[in-house]
PQR file with spaces between the fields and no chain letter, atoms N, CA, C, O and H, PARSE charges and radii, in Angstrom:
ATOM       1  N    UNK     1      85.924  117.160  111.460 -0.4000 1.5000
ATOM       2  CA   UNK     1      85.960  115.816  110.877 -0.0000 2.0000
ATOM       3  C    UNK     1      84.586  115.399  110.349  0.5500 1.7000
ATOM       4  O    UNK     1      84.490  114.743  109.312 -0.5500 1.4000
ATOM       5  N    UNK     2      83.538  115.775  111.053 -0.4000 1.5000
ATOM       6  CA   UNK     2      82.180  115.420  110.609 -0.0000 2.0000
ATOM       7  C    UNK     2      81.899  116.017  109.229  0.5500 1.7000
ATOM       8  O    UNK     2      81.275  115.377  108.383 -0.5500 1.4000
ATOM       9  H    UNK     2      83.615  116.309  111.895  0.4000 1.0000
ATOM      10  N    UNK     3      82.361  117.241  109.012 -0.4000 1.5000
ATOM      11  CA   UNK     3      82.154  117.881  107.708 -0.0000 2.0000
ATOM      12  C    UNK     3      82.859  117.097  106.611  0.5500 1.7000
ATOM      13  O    UNK     3      82.289  116.873  105.544 -0.5500 1.4000
ATOM      14  H    UNK     3      82.868  117.762  109.699  0.4000 1.0000
ATOM      15  N    UNK     4      84.099  116.678  106.866 -0.4000 1.5000
ATOM      16  CA   UNK     4      84.861  115.902  105.875 -0.0000 2.0000
ATOM      17  C    UNK     4      84.164  114.573  105.582  0.5500 1.7000
ATOM      18  O    UNK     4      84.113  114.150  104.427 -0.5500 1.4000
ATOM      19  H    UNK     4      84.562  116.860  107.733  0.4000 1.0000
ATOM      20  N    UNK     5      83.627  113.911  106.605 -0.4000 1.5000
ATOM      21  CA   UNK     5      82.913  112.648  106.409 -0.0000 2.0000
ATOM      22  C    UNK     5      81.701  112.879  105.507  0.5500 1.7000
ATOM      23  O    UNK     5      81.422  112.073  104.619 -0.5500 1.4000
ATOM      24  H    UNK     5      83.668  114.254  107.543  0.4000 1.0000
ATOM      25  N    UNK     6      80.988  113.969  105.734 -0.4000 1.5000
ATOM      26  CA   UNK     6      79.835  114.290  104.900 -0.0000 2.0000
ATOM      27  C    UNK     6      80.211  114.575  103.461  0.5500 1.7000
ATOM      28  O    UNK     6      79.516  114.153  102.536 -0.5500 1.4000
ATOM      29  H    UNK     6      81.215  114.624  106.456  0.4000 1.0000
ATOM      30  N    UNK     7      81.306  115.289  103.269 -0.4000 1.5000
ATOM      31  CA   UNK     7      81.771  115.599  101.909 -0.0000 2.0000
ATOM      32  C    UNK     7      82.162  114.320  101.176  0.5500 1.7000
ATOM      33  O    UNK     7      81.790  114.124  100.019 -0.5500 1.4000
ATOM      34  H    UNK     7      81.871  115.632  104.020  0.4000 1.0000
ATOM      35  N    UNK     8      82.908  113.457  101.847 -0.4000 1.5000
ATOM      36  CA   UNK     8      83.333  112.200  101.226 -0.0000 2.0000
ATOM      37  C    UNK     8      82.120  111.308  100.968  0.5500 1.7000
ATOM      38  O    UNK     8      82.080  110.606   99.958 -0.5500 1.4000
ATOM      39  H    UNK     8      83.210  113.617  102.787  0.4000 1.0000
ATOM      40  N    UNK     9      81.135  111.323  101.862 -0.4000 1.5000
ATOM      41  CA   UNK     9      79.910  110.539  101.643 -0.0000 2.0000
ATOM      42  C    UNK     9      79.223  110.981  100.354  0.5500 1.7000
ATOM      43  O    UNK     9      78.724  110.150   99.595 -0.5500 1.4000
ATOM      44  H    UNK     9      81.168  111.893  102.682  0.4000 1.0000
ATOM      45  N    UNK    10      79.199  112.280  100.110 -0.4000 1.5000
ATOM      46  CA   UNK    10      78.626  112.786   98.860 -0.0000 2.0000
ATOM      47  C    UNK    10      79.416  112.328   97.649  0.5500 1.7000
ATOM      48  O    UNK    10      78.837  111.990   96.617 -0.5500 1.4000
ATOM      49  H    UNK    10      79.604  112.955  100.727  0.4000 1.0000
ATOM      50  N    UNK    11      80.730  112.316   97.769 -0.4000 1.5000
ATOM      51  CA   UNK    11      81.573  111.841   96.669 -0.0000 2.0000
ATOM      52  C    UNK    11      81.328  110.354   96.403  0.5500 1.7000
ATOM      53  O    UNK    11      81.290  109.921   95.251 -0.5500 1.4000
ATOM      54  H    UNK    11      81.200  112.591   98.607  0.4000 1.0000
ATOM      55  N    UNK    12      81.164  109.586   97.466 -0.4000 1.5000
ATOM      56  CA   UNK    12      80.876  108.152   97.317 -0.0000 2.0000
ATOM      57  C    UNK    12      79.545  107.974   96.591  0.5500 1.7000
ATOM      58  O    UNK    12      79.446  107.175   95.660 -0.5500 1.4000
ATOM      59  H    UNK    12      81.195  109.938   98.402  0.4000 1.0000
ATOM      60  N    UNK    13      78.524  108.713   97.015 -0.4000 1.5000
ATOM      61  CA   UNK    13      77.203  108.588   96.398 -0.0000 2.0000
ATOM      62  C    UNK    13      77.288  108.887   94.903  0.5500 1.7000
ATOM      63  O    UNK    13      76.741  108.144   94.089 -0.5500 1.4000
ATOM      64  H    UNK    13      78.605  109.362   97.772  0.4000 1.0000
ATOM      65  N    UNK    14      77.970  109.969   94.542 -0.4000 1.5000
ATOM      66  CA   UNK    14      78.099  110.332   93.128 -0.0000 2.0000
ATOM      67  C    UNK    14      78.905  109.290   92.356  0.5500 1.7000
ATOM      68  O    UNK    14      78.567  108.964   91.218 -0.5500 1.4000
ATOM      69  H    UNK    14      78.414  110.573   95.203  0.4000 1.0000
ATOM      70  N    UNK    15      79.965  108.767   92.966 -0.4000 1.5000
ATOM      71  CA   UNK    15      80.786  107.746   92.312 -0.0000 2.0000
ATOM      72  C    UNK    15      79.950  106.506   92.022  0.5500 1.7000
ATOM      73  O    UNK    15      79.999  105.965   90.918 -0.5500 1.4000
ATOM      74  H    UNK    15      80.239  109.032   93.891  0.4000 1.0000
ATOM      75  N    UNK    16      79.179  106.053   93.017 -0.4000 1.5000
ATOM      76  CA   UNK    16      78.349  104.865   92.831 -0.0000 2.0000
ATOM      77  C    UNK    16      77.221  105.121   91.833  0.5500 1.7000
ATOM      78  O    UNK    16      76.842  104.220   91.086 -0.5500 1.4000
ATOM      79  H    UNK    16      79.139  106.492   93.915  0.4000 1.0000
ATOM      80  N    UNK    17      76.690  106.323   91.815 -0.4000 1.5000
ATOM      81  CA   UNK    17      75.639  106.668   90.864 -0.0000 2.0000
ATOM      82  C    UNK    17      76.171  106.585   89.430  0.5500 1.7000
ATOM      83  O    UNK    17      75.442  106.184   88.523 -0.5500 1.4000
ATOM      84  H    UNK    17      76.997  107.055   92.422  0.4000 1.0000
ATOM      85  N    UNK    18      77.426  106.959   89.224 -0.4000 1.5000
ATOM      86  CA   UNK    18      78.027  106.929   87.892 -0.0000 2.0000
ATOM      87  C    UNK    18      78.544  105.554   87.500  0.5500 1.7000
ATOM      88  O    UNK    18      78.482  105.185   86.327 -0.5500 1.4000
ATOM      89  H    UNK    18      78.019  107.284   89.961  0.4000 1.0000
ATOM      90  N    UNK    19      79.056  104.782   88.466 -0.4000 1.5000
ATOM      91  CA   UNK    19      79.737  103.523   88.159 -0.0000 2.0000
ATOM      92  C    UNK    19      78.949  102.265   88.518  0.5500 1.7000
ATOM      93  O    UNK    19      79.351  101.167   88.134 -0.5500 1.4000
ATOM      94  H    UNK    19      79.106  105.081   89.419  0.4000 1.0000
ATOM      95  N    UNK    20      77.862  102.392   89.228 -0.4000 1.5000
ATOM      96  CA   UNK    20      77.112  101.210   89.658 -0.0000 2.0000
ATOM      97  C    UNK    20      77.860  100.467   90.754  0.5500 1.7000
ATOM      98  O    UNK    20      78.639  101.058   91.503 -0.5500 1.4000
ATOM      99  H    UNK    20      77.535  103.284   89.540  0.4000 1.0000
ATOM     100  N    UNK    21      77.616   99.178   90.838 -0.4000 1.5000
ATOM     101  CA   UNK    21      78.258   98.363   91.873 -0.0000 2.0000
ATOM     102  C    UNK    21      79.763   98.267   91.626  0.5500 1.7000
ATOM     103  O    UNK    21      80.205   97.988   90.512 -0.5500 1.4000
ATOM     104  H    UNK    21      76.984   98.698   90.230  0.4000 1.0000
ATOM     105  N    UNK    22      80.537   98.501   92.677 -0.4000 1.5000
ATOM     106  CA   UNK    22      81.997   98.411   92.596 -0.0000 2.0000
ATOM     107  C    UNK    22      82.510   97.688   93.831  0.5500 1.7000
ATOM     108  O    UNK    22      81.800   97.550   94.827 -0.5500 1.4000
ATOM     109  H    UNK    22      80.179   98.728   93.583  0.4000 1.0000
ATOM     110  N    UNK    23      83.746   97.233   93.752 -0.4000 1.5000
ATOM     111  CA   UNK    23      84.375   96.637   94.936 -0.0000 2.0000
ATOM     112  C    UNK    23      84.834   97.763   95.858  0.5500 1.7000
ATOM     113  O    UNK    23      84.986   98.907   95.429 -0.5500 1.4000
ATOM     114  H    UNK    23      84.323   97.346   92.943  0.4000 1.0000
ATOM     115  N    UNK    24      85.048   97.435   97.103 -0.4000 1.5000
ATOM     116  CA   UNK    24      85.544   98.410   98.057 -0.0000 2.0000
ATOM     117  C    UNK    24      86.911   98.939   97.618  0.5500 1.7000
ATOM     118  O    UNK    24      87.195  100.129   97.761 -0.5500 1.4000
ATOM     119  H    UNK    24      84.924   96.506   97.451  0.4000 1.0000
ATOM     120  N    UNK    25      87.745   98.064   97.088 -0.4000 1.5000
ATOM     121  CA   UNK    25      89.063   98.477   96.593 -0.0000 2.0000
ATOM     122  C    UNK    25      88.908   99.512   95.475  0.5500 1.7000
ATOM     123  O    UNK    25      89.606  100.527   95.466 -0.5500 1.4000
ATOM     124  H    UNK    25      87.515   97.098   96.971  0.4000 1.0000
ATOM     125  N    UNK    26      87.994   99.257   94.531 -0.4000 1.5000
ATOM     126  CA   UNK    26      87.752  100.194   93.429 -0.0000 2.0000
ATOM     127  C    UNK    26      87.220  101.527   93.952  0.5500 1.7000
ATOM     128  O    UNK    26      87.590  102.592   93.456 -0.5500 1.4000
ATOM     129  H    UNK    26      87.427   98.434   94.538  0.4000 1.0000
ATOM     130  N    UNK    27      86.352  101.457   94.955 -0.4000 1.5000
ATOM     131  CA   UNK    27      85.772  102.670   95.524 -0.0000 2.0000
ATOM     132  C    UNK    27      86.841  103.536   96.166  0.5500 1.7000
ATOM     133  O    UNK    27      86.883  104.744   95.937 -0.5500 1.4000
ATOM     134  H    UNK    27      86.051  100.592   95.357  0.4000 1.0000
ATOM     135  N    UNK    28      87.702  102.932   96.965 -0.4000 1.5000
ATOM     136  CA   UNK    28      88.762  103.689   97.632 -0.0000 2.0000
ATOM     137  C    UNK    28      89.685  104.332   96.601  0.5500 1.7000
ATOM     138  O    UNK    28      90.076  105.489   96.755 -0.5500 1.4000
ATOM     139  H    UNK    28      87.668  101.950   97.151  0.4000 1.0000
ATOM     140  N    UNK    29      90.035  103.592   95.554 -0.4000 1.5000
ATOM     141  CA   UNK    29      90.883  104.152   94.497 -0.0000 2.0000
ATOM     142  C    UNK    29      90.157  105.263   93.738  0.5500 1.7000
ATOM     143  O    UNK    29      90.762  106.281   93.401 -0.5500 1.4000
ATOM     144  H    UNK    29      89.718  102.652   95.429  0.4000 1.0000
ATOM     145  N    UNK    30      88.883  105.076   93.472 -0.4000 1.5000
ATOM     146  CA   UNK    30      88.115  106.035   92.690 -0.0000 2.0000
ATOM     147  C    UNK    30      87.830  107.331   93.419  0.5500 1.7000
ATOM     148  O    UNK    30      87.730  108.384   92.790 -0.5500 1.4000
ATOM     149  H    UNK    30      88.392  104.250   93.746  0.4000 1.0000
ATOM     150  N    UNK    31      87.697  107.274   94.737 -0.4000 1.5000
ATOM     151  CA   UNK    31      87.400  108.469   95.518 -0.0000 2.0000
ATOM     152  C    UNK    31      88.665  109.289   95.759  0.5500 1.7000
ATOM     153  O    UNK    31      88.593  110.513   95.859 -0.5500 1.4000
ATOM     154  H    UNK    31      87.777  106.419   95.249  0.4000 1.0000
ATOM     155  N    UNK    32      89.801  108.642   95.852 -0.4000 1.5000
ATOM     156  CA   UNK    32      91.086  109.320   96.036 -0.0000 2.0000
ATOM     157  C    UNK    32      91.110  110.179   97.298  0.5500 1.7000
ATOM     158  O    UNK    32      91.549  111.329   97.278 -0.5500 1.4000
ATOM     159  H    UNK    32      89.859  107.647   95.771  0.4000 1.0000
ATOM     160  N    UNK    33      90.639  109.606   98.376 -0.4000 1.5000
ATOM     161  CA   UNK    33      90.708  110.195   99.721 -0.0000 2.0000
ATOM     162  C    UNK    33      91.327  109.142  100.625  0.5500 1.7000
ATOM     163  O    UNK    33      91.385  107.972  100.248 -0.5500 1.4000
ATOM     164  H    UNK    33      90.283  108.672   98.392  0.4000 1.0000
ATOM     165  N    UNK    34      91.789  109.525  101.809 -0.4000 1.5000
ATOM     166  CA   UNK    34      92.339  108.512  102.716 -0.0000 2.0000
ATOM     167  C    UNK    34      91.329  107.385  102.977  0.5500 1.7000
ATOM     168  O    UNK    34      90.139  107.633  103.173 -0.5500 1.4000
ATOM     169  H    UNK    34      91.742  110.476  102.116  0.4000 1.0000
ATOM     170  N    UNK    35      91.828  106.151  102.975 -0.4000 1.5000
ATOM     171  CA   UNK    35      90.973  104.973  103.163 -0.0000 2.0000
ATOM     172  C    UNK    35      90.095  105.096  104.414  0.5500 1.7000
ATOM     173  O    UNK    35      88.917  104.741  104.382 -0.5500 1.4000
ATOM     174  H    UNK    35      92.795  105.950  102.816  0.4000 1.0000
ATOM     175  N    UNK    36      90.662  105.594  105.506 -0.4000 1.5000
ATOM     176  CA   UNK    36      89.881  105.743  106.739 -0.0000 2.0000
ATOM     177  C    UNK    36      88.681  106.665  106.535  0.5500 1.7000
ATOM     178  O    UNK    36      87.591  106.386  107.036 -0.5500 1.4000
ATOM     179  H    UNK    36      91.620  105.883  105.532  0.4000 1.0000
ATOM     180  N    UNK    37      88.875  107.756  105.806 -0.4000 1.5000
ATOM     181  CA   UNK    37      87.761  108.679  105.545 -0.0000 2.0000
ATOM     182  C    UNK    37      86.691  108.012  104.695  0.5500 1.7000
ATOM     183  O    UNK    37      85.498  108.190  104.941 -0.5500 1.4000
ATOM     184  H    UNK    37      89.760  107.983  105.400  0.4000 1.0000
ATOM     185  N    UNK    38      87.116  107.242  103.690 -0.4000 1.5000
ATOM     186  CA   UNK    38      86.154  106.534  102.845 -0.0000 2.0000
ATOM     187  C    UNK    38      85.359  105.534  103.679  0.5500 1.7000
ATOM     188  O    UNK    38      84.142  105.430  103.527 -0.5500 1.4000
ATOM     189  H    UNK    38      88.085  107.097  103.490  0.4000 1.0000
ATOM     190  N    UNK    39      86.037  104.802  104.553 -0.4000 1.5000
ATOM     191  CA   UNK    39      85.345  103.803  105.377 -0.0000 2.0000
ATOM     192  C    UNK    39      84.371  104.451  106.354  0.5500 1.7000
ATOM     193  O    UNK    39      83.264  103.949  106.545 -0.5500 1.4000
ATOM     194  H    UNK    39      87.026  104.887  104.676  0.4000 1.0000
ATOM     195  N    UNK    40      84.769  105.560  106.974 -0.4000 1.5000
ATOM     196  CA   UNK    40      83.849  106.257  107.883 -0.0000 2.0000
ATOM     197  C    UNK    40      82.627  106.770  107.127  0.5500 1.7000
ATOM     198  O    UNK    40      81.499  106.643  107.602 -0.5500 1.4000
ATOM     199  H    UNK    40      85.669  105.969  106.819  0.4000 1.0000
ATOM     200  N    UNK    41      82.852  107.340  105.969 -0.4000 1.5000
ATOM     201  CA   UNK    41      81.751  107.871  105.159 -0.0000 2.0000
ATOM     202  C    UNK    41      80.852  106.755  104.649  0.5500 1.7000
ATOM     203  O    UNK    41      79.632  106.908  104.603 -0.5500 1.4000
ATOM     204  H    UNK    41      83.768  107.444  105.583  0.4000 1.0000
ATOM     205  N    UNK    42      81.444  105.649  104.272 -0.4000 1.5000
ATOM     206  CA   UNK    42      80.667  104.503  103.810 -0.0000 2.0000
ATOM     207  C    UNK    42      79.811  103.947  104.946  0.5500 1.7000
ATOM     208  O    UNK    42      78.663  103.559  104.732 -0.5500 1.4000
ATOM     209  H    UNK    42      82.436  105.524  104.310  0.4000 1.0000
ATOM     210  N    UNK    43      80.370  103.910  106.142 -0.4000 1.5000
ATOM     211  CA   UNK    43      79.600  103.483  107.310 -0.0000 2.0000
ATOM     212  C    UNK    43      78.405  104.385  107.557  0.5500 1.7000
ATOM     213  O    UNK    43      77.317  103.910  107.884 -0.5500 1.4000
ATOM     214  H    UNK    43      81.303  104.224  106.316  0.4000 1.0000
ATOM     215  N    UNK    44      78.604  105.661  107.402 -0.4000 1.5000
ATOM     216  CA   UNK    44      77.516  106.625  107.572 -0.0000 2.0000
ATOM     217  C    UNK    44      76.416  106.347  106.538  0.5500 1.7000
ATOM     218  O    UNK    44      75.236  106.267  106.881 -0.5500 1.4000
ATOM     219  H    UNK    44      79.488  106.046  107.136  0.4000 1.0000
ATOM     220  N    UNK    45      76.814  106.204  105.284 -0.4000 1.5000
ATOM     221  CA   UNK    45      75.829  105.928  104.230 -0.0000 2.0000
ATOM     222  C    UNK    45      75.106  104.601  104.461  0.5500 1.7000
ATOM     223  O    UNK    45      73.905  104.495  104.215 -0.5500 1.4000
ATOM     224  H    UNK    45      77.772  106.269  105.005  0.4000 1.0000
ATOM     225  N    UNK    46      75.835  103.597  104.931 -0.4000 1.5000
ATOM     226  CA   UNK    46      75.217  102.292  105.207 -0.0000 2.0000
ATOM     227  C    UNK    46      74.217  102.405  106.352  0.5500 1.7000
ATOM     228  O    UNK    46      73.123  101.845  106.281 -0.5500 1.4000
ATOM     229  H    UNK    46      76.811  103.684  105.131  0.4000 1.0000
ATOM     230  N    UNK    47      74.585  103.121  107.396 -0.4000 1.5000
ATOM     231  CA   UNK    47      73.703  103.282  108.554 -0.0000 2.0000
ATOM     232  C    UNK    47      72.432  104.031  108.170  0.5500 1.7000
ATOM     233  O    UNK    47      71.353  103.749  108.692 -0.5500 1.4000
ATOM     234  H    UNK    47      75.474  103.576  107.453  0.4000 1.0000
ATOM     235  N    UNK    48      72.568  104.981  107.262 -0.4000 1.5000
ATOM     236  CA   UNK    48      71.416  105.751  106.791 -0.0000 2.0000
ATOM     237  C    UNK    48      70.593  104.992  105.757  0.5500 1.7000
ATOM     238  O    UNK    48      69.522  105.449  105.357 -0.5500 1.4000
ATOM     239  H    UNK    48      73.444  105.210  106.838  0.4000 1.0000
ATOM     240  N    UNK    49      71.090  103.831  105.322 -0.4000 1.5000
ATOM     241  CA   UNK    49      70.347  103.006  104.372 -0.0000 2.0000
ATOM     242  C    UNK    49      70.508  103.405  102.921  0.5500 1.7000
ATOM     243  O    UNK    49      69.690  103.026  102.083 -0.5500 1.4000
ATOM     244  H    UNK    49      71.959  103.460  105.647  0.4000 1.0000
ATOM     245  N    UNK    50      71.552  104.164  102.606 -0.4000 1.5000
ATOM     246  CA   UNK    50      71.752  104.634  101.236 -0.0000 2.0000
ATOM     247  C    UNK    50      72.579  103.690  100.371  0.5500 1.7000
ATOM     248  O    UNK    50      72.512  103.762   99.144 -0.5500 1.4000
ATOM     249  H    UNK    50      72.216  104.472  103.286  0.4000 1.0000
ATOM     250  N    UNK    51      73.360  102.806  100.993 -0.4000 1.5000
ATOM     251  CA   UNK    51      74.197  101.874  100.233 -0.0000 2.0000
ATOM     252  C    UNK    51      73.992  100.452  100.738  0.5500 1.7000
ATOM     253  O    UNK    51      73.581  100.220  101.874 -0.5500 1.4000
ATOM     254  H    UNK    51      73.415  102.748  101.990  0.4000 1.0000
ATOM     255  N    UNK    52      74.293   99.513   99.854 -0.4000 1.5000
ATOM     256  CA   UNK    52      74.282   98.098  100.203 -0.0000 2.0000
ATOM     257  C    UNK    52      75.711   97.581  100.152  0.5500 1.7000
ATOM     258  O    UNK    52      76.472   97.927   99.249 -0.5500 1.4000
ATOM     259  H    UNK    52      74.627   99.700   98.930  0.4000 1.0000
ATOM     260  N    UNK    53      76.070   96.758  101.116 -0.4000 1.5000
ATOM     261  CA   UNK    53      77.393   96.139  101.177 -0.0000 2.0000
ATOM     262  C    UNK    53      77.210   94.632  101.185  0.5500 1.7000
ATOM     263  O    UNK    53      76.423   94.099  101.967 -0.5500 1.4000
ATOM     264  H    UNK    53      75.452   96.477  101.850  0.4000 1.0000
ATOM     265  N    UNK    54      77.942   93.945  100.310 -0.4000 1.5000
ATOM     266  CA   UNK    54      77.892   92.488  100.257 -0.0000 2.0000
ATOM     267  C    UNK    54      79.308   91.957  100.211  0.5500 1.7000
ATOM     268  O    UNK    54      80.125   92.397   99.401 -0.5500 1.4000
ATOM     269  H    UNK    54      78.582   94.378   99.675  0.4000 1.0000
ATOM     270  N    UNK    55      79.596   90.994  101.101 -0.4000 1.5000
ATOM     271  CA   UNK    55      80.930   90.414  101.094 -0.0000 2.0000
ATOM     272  C    UNK    55      81.130   89.606   99.821  0.5500 1.7000
ATOM     273  O    UNK    55      80.250   88.853   99.401 -0.5500 1.4000
ATOM     274  H    UNK    55      78.933   90.638  101.759  0.4000 1.0000
ATOM     275  N    UNK    56      82.304   89.773   99.210 -0.4000 1.5000
ATOM     276  CA   UNK    56      82.652   89.072   97.974 -0.0000 2.0000
ATOM     277  C    UNK    56      84.093   88.578   98.129  0.5500 1.7000
ATOM     278  O    UNK    56      85.041   89.272   97.761 -0.5500 1.4000
ATOM     279  H    UNK    56      83.018   90.385   99.551  0.4000 1.0000
ATOM     280  N    UNK    57      84.239   87.387   98.669 -0.4000 1.5000
ATOM     281  CA   UNK    57      85.579   86.865   98.925 -0.0000 2.0000
ATOM     282  C    UNK    57      86.273   87.667   99.999  0.5500 1.7000
ATOM     283  O    UNK    57      85.757   87.809  101.107 -0.5500 1.4000
ATOM     284  H    UNK    57      83.469   86.824   98.968  0.4000 1.0000
ATOM     285  N    UNK    58      87.446   88.195   99.675 -0.4000 1.5000
ATOM     286  CA   UNK    58      88.204   89.008  100.630 -0.0000 2.0000
ATOM     287  C    UNK    58      87.870   90.491  100.527  0.5500 1.7000
ATOM     288  O    UNK    58      88.507   91.312  101.187 -0.5500 1.4000
ATOM     289  H    UNK    58      87.865   88.080   98.775  0.4000 1.0000
ATOM     290  N    UNK    59      86.899   90.840   99.724 -0.4000 1.5000
ATOM     291  CA   UNK    59      86.529   92.235   99.496 -0.0000 2.0000
ATOM     292  C    UNK    59      85.029   92.385   99.733  0.5500 1.7000
ATOM     293  O    UNK    59      84.361   91.441  100.154 -0.5500 1.4000
ATOM     294  H    UNK    59      86.382   90.173   99.188  0.4000 1.0000
ATOM     295  N    UNK    60      84.517   93.560   99.462 -0.4000 1.5000
ATOM     296  CA   UNK    60      83.085   93.833   99.549 -0.0000 2.0000
ATOM     297  C    UNK    60      82.639   94.482   98.254  0.5500 1.7000
ATOM     298  O    UNK    60      83.409   95.198   97.613 -0.5500 1.4000
ATOM     299  H    UNK    60      85.060   94.327   99.119  0.4000 1.0000
ATOM     300  N    UNK    61      81.401   94.232   97.870 -0.4000 1.5000
ATOM     301  CA   UNK    61      80.766   94.928   96.758 -0.0000 2.0000
ATOM     302  C    UNK    61      79.895   96.022   97.377  0.5500 1.7000
ATOM     303  O    UNK    61      79.193   95.789   98.361 -0.5500 1.4000
ATOM     304  H    UNK    61      80.776   93.650   98.390  0.4000 1.0000
ATOM     305  N    UNK    62      79.948   97.201   96.796 -0.4000 1.5000
ATOM     306  CA   UNK    62      79.218   98.361   97.298 -0.0000 2.0000
ATOM     307  C    UNK    62      78.346   98.881   96.173  0.5500 1.7000
ATOM     308  O    UNK    62      78.796   99.007   95.034 -0.5500 1.4000
ATOM     309  H    UNK    62      80.518   97.391   95.996  0.4000 1.0000
ATOM     310  N    UNK    63      77.084   99.184   96.499 -0.4000 1.5000
ATOM     311  CA   UNK    63      76.183   99.760   95.499 -0.0000 2.0000
ATOM     312  C    UNK    63      75.182  100.660   96.196  0.5500 1.7000
ATOM     313  O    UNK    63      74.960  100.549   97.402 -0.5500 1.4000
ATOM     314  H    UNK    63      76.719   99.082   97.424  0.4000 1.0000
ATOM     315  N    UNK    64      74.578  101.557   95.419 -0.4000 1.5000
ATOM     316  CA   UNK    64      73.513  102.391   95.949 -0.0000 2.0000
ATOM     317  C    UNK    64      72.267  101.545   96.156  0.5500 1.7000
ATOM     318  O    UNK    64      71.985  100.629   95.383 -0.5500 1.4000
ATOM     319  H    UNK    64      74.758  101.648   94.440  0.4000 1.0000
ATOM     320  N    UNK    65      71.554  101.853   97.168 -0.4000 1.5000
ATOM     321  CA   UNK    65      70.275  101.188   97.415 -0.0000 2.0000
ATOM     322  C    UNK    65      69.232  101.886   96.553  0.5500 1.7000
ATOM     323  O    UNK    65      68.935  103.061   96.765 -0.5500 1.4000
ATOM     324  H    UNK    65      71.783  102.598   97.795  0.4000 1.0000
ATOM     325  N    UNK    66      68.683  101.177   95.593 -0.4000 1.5000
ATOM     326  CA   UNK    66      67.782  101.789   94.611 -0.0000 2.0000
ATOM     327  C    UNK    66      66.381  102.037   95.144  0.5500 1.7000
ATOM     328  O    UNK    66      65.672  102.895   94.617 -0.5500 1.4000
ATOM     329  H    UNK    66      68.925  100.222   95.421  0.4000 1.0000
ATOM     330  N    UNK    67      65.967  101.323   96.160 -0.4000 1.5000
ATOM     331  CA   UNK    67      64.596  101.470   96.669 -0.0000 2.0000
ATOM     332  C    UNK    67      64.498  102.476   97.803  0.5500 1.7000
ATOM     333  O    UNK    67      63.447  102.606   98.431 -0.5500 1.4000
ATOM     334  H    UNK    67      66.542  100.626   96.588  0.4000 1.0000
ATOM     335  N    UNK    68      65.583  103.186   98.069 -0.4000 1.5000
ATOM     336  CA   UNK    68      65.564  104.149   99.179 -0.0000 2.0000
ATOM     337  C    UNK    68      65.198  105.544   98.706  0.5500 1.7000
ATOM     338  O    UNK    68      65.138  106.473   99.511 -0.5500 1.4000
ATOM     339  H    UNK    68      66.437  103.080   97.560  0.4000 1.0000
């Protein structure tokens, strides 16, 4: 499972690098992996300081951290 989380984290990073800031809903649709895997991978990236998460109504905005 750890390997899958790492692979999905890489896909998230590349998706955000290409698309800029997106909503969590857009990210899950764009990655096309199970939502749970996307959330675990996103948590990993957030903990490592690679992404920024901001609440936006009932959703979240996700973007790469540019100063990292």
